[in-house]
C-alpha positions as CSV (number, residue, x, y, z in Angstrom):
1,M,114.9,99.0,93.4
2,K,117.0,101.4,91.6
3,H,114.9,99.4,88.3
4,L,111.9,100.5,89.8
5,Y,112.4,104.1,91.0
6,G,112.8,104.4,86.9
7,N,109.9,103.7,86.6
8,W,108.2,105.0,89.5
9,R,109.7,108.0,88.5
10,K,108.6,108.6,85.6
11,R,104.5,108.7,86.9
12,H,105.5,110.4,90.2
13,G,108.1,112.1,90.2
14,G,109.8,115.6,92.7
15,E,112.6,115.2,95.6
16,H,110.1,114.6,98.1
17,L,109.1,111.1,97.2
18,K,112.6,110.5,95.8
19,E,113.5,110.6,100.0
20,A,110.2,109.2,100.9
21,L,110.4,106.0,99.2
22,W,114.2,105.1,99.6
23,I,113.5,106.0,103.3
24,A,110.5,102.8,102.5
25,A,113.4,100.8,100.4
26,R,115.7,101.0,103.2
27,A,113.7,99.8,106.0
28,T,115.4,97.1,107.6
29,T,112.0,96.6,110.1
30,E,108.1,97.0,109.2
31,P,107.6,99.7,112.5
32,E,110.6,101.5,110.2
33,F,108.7,100.5,107.0
34,K,105.6,101.6,108.1
35,K,105.9,104.4,108.9
36,A,107.6,105.8,105.8
37,M,104.9,104.5,103.9
38,E,102.1,106.6,106.4
39,D,104.9,109.4,105.3
40,L,104.6,108.8,101.7
41,K,100.8,108.7,101.7
42,K,101.0,112.0,103.4
43,L,103.0,113.3,100.3
44,S,101.1,111.4,97.5
45,E,98.6,108.6,97.6
46,L,98.5,107.3,93.9
47,A,102.2,106.7,94.5
48,W,101.9,105.0,97.9
49,K,98.9,102.6,96.6
50,E,101.6,102.0,93.7
51,M,103.6,100.6,96.0
52,T,101.5,98.6,97.7
53,E,100.8,96.7,95.4
54,L,104.4,95.2,94.7
55,T,105.3,92.4,97.1
56,I,107.4,94.4,100.1
57,G,110.3,91.3,99.9
58,M,110.7,92.7,96.0
59,W,112.2,95.9,97.3
60,S,112.4,96.9,100.8
61,R,115.0,95.3,103.3
62,S,112.3,94.9,105.8
63,G,110.0,92.4,103.6
64,Y,113.3,90.4,102.8
65,S,113.9,86.6,104.2
66,T,116.6,86.7,107.2
67,Y,116.7,82.7,106.6
68,T,118.2,83.2,103.4
69,C,121.6,80.8,102.9
């Protein structure tokens, strides 16, 4: 996530967007993730669209498999 954010912030700067993105990345449940993404969308629809194009499992805890060894 750190590397994704490093590139993402070049296009979508600002402390509020940073906090919203990291809240979504740290979300551990699907409802918590959806709420965080709604908040991100309210701040910047372009930033939200860019993150929704990525696979959730790449950057958010809510998308990680619970069946890993």
